Backbone as CSV, one residue per row, in Angstrom:
resi,resn,N_x,N_y,N_z,CA_x,CA_y,CA_z,C_x,C_y,C_z
1,MET,-0.329,7.251,-16.601,-0.125,8.237,-14.616,0.076,9.500,-14.757
2,SER,0.426,10.503,-15.308,0.670,11.757,-15.070,-1.007,12.229,-15.110
3,ALA,-1.868,11.432,-16.168,-3.011,12.565,-15.870,-3.683,12.316,-14.114
4,THR,-3.413,11.449,-13.635,-3.543,11.174,-12.055,-3.005,11.722,-11.055
5,LEU,-1.885,12.452,-11.963,-1.074,13.167,-10.741,-1.660,14.777,-10.889
6,THR,-2.053,15.071,-12.511,-2.555,16.365,-12.230,-3.444,17.351,-10.437
7,GLY,-2.366,17.915,-10.206,-3.150,18.666,-9.187,-2.932,18.230,-7.788
8,LEU,-2.110,17.466,-7.804,-1.138,16.666,-6.942,-0.267,17.674,-6.112
9,THR,-0.051,17.766,-4.746,1.710,18.616,-4.003,2.824,17.458,-4.512
10,THR,4.044,18.056,-4.753,5.132,16.992,-4.808,4.950,15.980,-3.534
11,LYS,4.638,16.260,-2.378,5.116,15.242,-1.364,3.463,14.145,-1.998
12,GLU,2.477,14.420,-2.516,1.205,13.612,-3.415,1.922,12.841,-4.134
13,ILE,2.839,13.177,-4.679,3.203,12.514,-6.108,3.662,11.777,-5.951
14,GLN,4.816,11.775,-4.554,5.911,10.848,-3.857,5.368,9.723,-3.455
15,GLN,3.876,9.761,-3.063,3.610,8.828,-1.929,2.277,8.066,-3.550
16,VAL,1.952,8.753,-4.962,1.821,8.009,-5.956,2.501,6.643,-5.717
17,ARG,4.010,7.387,-6.577,4.790,6.578,-6.735,5.456,5.153,-5.870
18,MET,5.375,5.835,-5.072,5.487,4.549,-3.423,4.936,3.380,-3.191
19,TYR,3.242,4.030,-3.100,1.904,3.267,-2.744,0.754,2.779,-3.851
20,GLY,1.050,3.569,-4.929,0.010,3.855,-5.468,-1.233,4.691,-5.939
21,CYS,-0.863,5.700,-4.639,-2.585,6.127,-4.019,-1.556,7.122,-2.916
22,THR,-1.933,7.937,-2.751,-2.009,9.293,-1.700,-2.655,8.183,-0.313
23,GLU,-1.596,9.158,0.853,-1.768,8.363,2.208,-2.852,8.611,3.034
24,ALA,-3.419,9.696,1.723,-4.839,10.096,2.579,-5.496,8.883,2.448
25,LYS,-5.771,8.541,1.183,-5.865,7.771,-0.245,-6.220,6.280,0.458
26,LEU,-5.219,6.241,1.070,-4.418,4.713,1.641,-5.318,4.308,3.028
27,ARG,-4.534,5.730,3.839,-5.761,5.944,5.618,-6.856,5.178,5.204
28,GLU,-7.820,6.033,4.518,-9.394,6.193,3.776,-9.703,4.712,3.798
29,SER,-8.540,3.838,2.560,-8.880,2.764,2.485,-8.278,1.968,3.471
30,ILE,-8.279,2.061,4.406,-7.607,0.682,5.513,-8.247,0.982,6.416
31,GLU,-9.085,1.651,6.543,-9.548,2.294,8.116,-11.267,1.411,7.916
32,SER,-11.322,1.630,6.658,-13.083,1.372,6.447,-12.990,0.082,6.342
33,SER,-12.056,-0.771,6.035,-12.168,-1.920,5.844,-12.645,-3.238,6.670
34,ILE,-13.345,-3.839,6.695,-13.844,-5.036,7.773,-12.700,-5.753,8.152
35,THR,-11.939,-6.057,8.258,-10.631,-6.614,8.396,-9.828,-5.713,9.380
36,PHE,-9.858,-4.244,8.954,-8.655,-3.368,9.962,-10.124,-3.394,11.683
37,LYS,-11.384,-3.530,11.021,-12.101,-3.351,12.218,-12.653,-4.357,13.018
38,PHE,-11.894,-5.484,12.565,-12.857,-7.300,13.117,-10.736,-7.943,13.838
39,SER,-9.901,-7.476,12.851,-8.541,-8.308,12.543,-7.414,-7.420,13.113
40,GLY,-7.981,-5.961,12.532,-6.631,-5.208,13.324,-5.227,-4.906,11.624
41,PRO,-4.509,-3.743,12.192,-3.732,-3.744,11.291,-2.724,-4.666,10.879
42,ALA,-2.072,-5.375,11.873,-1.439,-6.462,11.350,-1.595,-7.219,10.727
43,MET,-3.535,-7.979,10.388,-4.313,-8.965,9.614,-3.471,-8.063,7.900
44,ILE,-4.151,-6.865,8.457,-3.879,-5.820,6.385,-2.670,-6.206,6.201
45,ALA,-1.337,-5.955,6.949,-0.261,-5.820,6.462,0.251,-7.456,5.786
46,ALA,-0.328,-8.182,6.327,0.190,-9.939,6.258,-0.820,-10.290,5.002
47,SER,-1.982,-9.305,4.941,-2.702,-9.912,3.913,-2.478,-9.434,2.552
48,ILE,-1.404,-7.862,2.747,-1.014,-7.584,1.081,-0.055,-8.368,0.852
49,MET,0.965,-8.493,2.449,2.455,-9.035,1.732,2.198,-10.396,1.235
50,SER,0.841,-11.104,1.330,0.251,-12.799,0.906,-0.181,-12.159,-0.742
51,ASP,-0.586,-10.925,-1.122,-1.122,-10.789,-1.933,0.384,-10.731,-2.991
52,ALA,1.084,-9.586,-2.675,2.617,-9.931,-2.918,2.912,-11.455,-3.612
53,GLN,2.945,-12.013,-2.550,3.893,-12.999,-3.206,3.086,-13.883,-4.203
54,GLU,1.916,-13.727,-4.188,0.831,-14.457,-4.807,0.873,-14.017,-6.140
55,MET,1.542,-13.189,-6.570,0.989,-11.959,-7.945,2.702,-12.147,-8.418
56,LEU,4.270,-12.462,-7.909,4.682,-12.993,-7.494,5.203,-14.287,-8.196
57,SER,4.588,-15.343,-7.117,4.380,-16.894,-7.575,4.150,-17.200,-9.371
58,PHE,3.043,-16.143,-9.570,2.155,-16.364,-10.658,2.547,-15.239,-11.869
59,GLY,4.084,-15.370,-12.378,4.931,-14.819,-12.957,4.596,-13.454,-12.901
60,GLY,4.451,-12.742,-12.145,4.226,-11.928,-12.108,5.788,-10.877,-12.267
61,GLN,6.266,-10.952,-13.501,7.648,-10.310,-13.834,7.796,-9.396,-14.837
62,SER,7.121,-8.784,-15.599,7.014,-7.544,-16.107,7.003,-6.748,-15.011
63,GLU,7.285,-5.359,-15.908,8.024,-3.967,-14.871,6.726,-3.917,-14.763
64,ASN,5.017,-3.878,-15.017,4.408,-2.988,-14.006,3.757,-4.096,-12.697
65,SER,3.896,-5.545,-13.571,4.128,-5.982,-12.075,5.157,-6.086,-11.133
66,ARG,5.663,-5.952,-11.233,7.163,-6.095,-10.418,7.037,-4.262,-9.222
67,ASP,6.505,-3.028,-10.188,5.948,-2.119,-9.932,4.842,-2.127,-8.831
68,HIS,3.971,-3.079,-9.392,2.781,-3.294,-8.337,3.108,-3.861,-7.110
69,VAL,4.244,-4.946,-6.918,4.767,-5.816,-6.244,5.580,-4.383,-5.015
70,ARG,5.829,-3.878,-5.349,7.050,-2.839,-4.685,5.782,-2.368,-3.685
71,GLN,5.136,-1.255,-4.386,3.635,-0.377,-4.156,3.121,-1.153,-3.121
72,MET,2.874,-2.526,-3.113,2.072,-3.138,-1.851,3.129,-3.590,-1.296
73,LEU,4.184,-3.662,-0.769,5.166,-4.194,0.025,5.299,-2.779,0.573
74,ASN,4.989,-1.390,0.198,5.471,-0.402,0.585,3.773,-0.362,1.208
75,LYS,2.573,-0.190,0.570,1.812,0.174,1.911,1.488,-0.912,2.835
76,ALA,2.212,-2.256,2.790,2.244,-2.999,4.531,2.759,-2.852,5.375
77,LYS,4.766,-1.917,4.470,5.652,-1.359,5.431,4.368,0.033,6.033
78,TRP,4.117,0.759,5.546,3.019,1.979,5.817,2.203,1.203,7.114
79,VAL,1.522,-0.310,6.853,0.429,-0.161,7.711,1.092,-0.557,8.977
80,LEU,2.316,-0.814,9.113,2.785,-1.544,10.278,3.586,-0.610,11.128
81,PHE,4.185,0.573,10.354,4.909,1.651,10.926,4.036,2.971,11.396
82,THR,2.875,2.553,10.860,1.674,3.524,11.110,0.837,3.590,12.703
83,TYR,0.731,1.747,12.177,-0.728,1.265,13.427,-0.033,0.515,14.072
84,VAL,0.970,-0.545,14.000,1.769,-1.199,14.607,2.591,-0.722,15.725
85,MET,3.665,-0.030,14.997,4.581,-0.279,15.932,4.632,0.703,16.597
86,PRO,4.871,0.853,17.955,5.299,1.896,19.064,5.479,3.265,18.212
87,GLN,4.878,4.257,18.950,4.920,5.535,18.551,5.911,6.176,18.966
88,ASP,7.097,6.765,19.171,8.433,7.783,20.149,8.062,8.970,20.401
């Protein structure tokens, strides 16, 4: 993982640990998806959470699996907080 963190800022490294990628890459990935364009961000969040559930139901008990599920749930929360919940 350290090779993928080379050249990133401290904030970007934190984002990679939380989401598995930077927020910029996450935003790019989400906004370019056909689901986002046709069904909206809430469906993206629901889809990510469903994928996380599937990983857990199929024995995702290794440390890497748990970390991936944690990152997926963080991505879903980011989508909800960024696109769905009203900004003050």
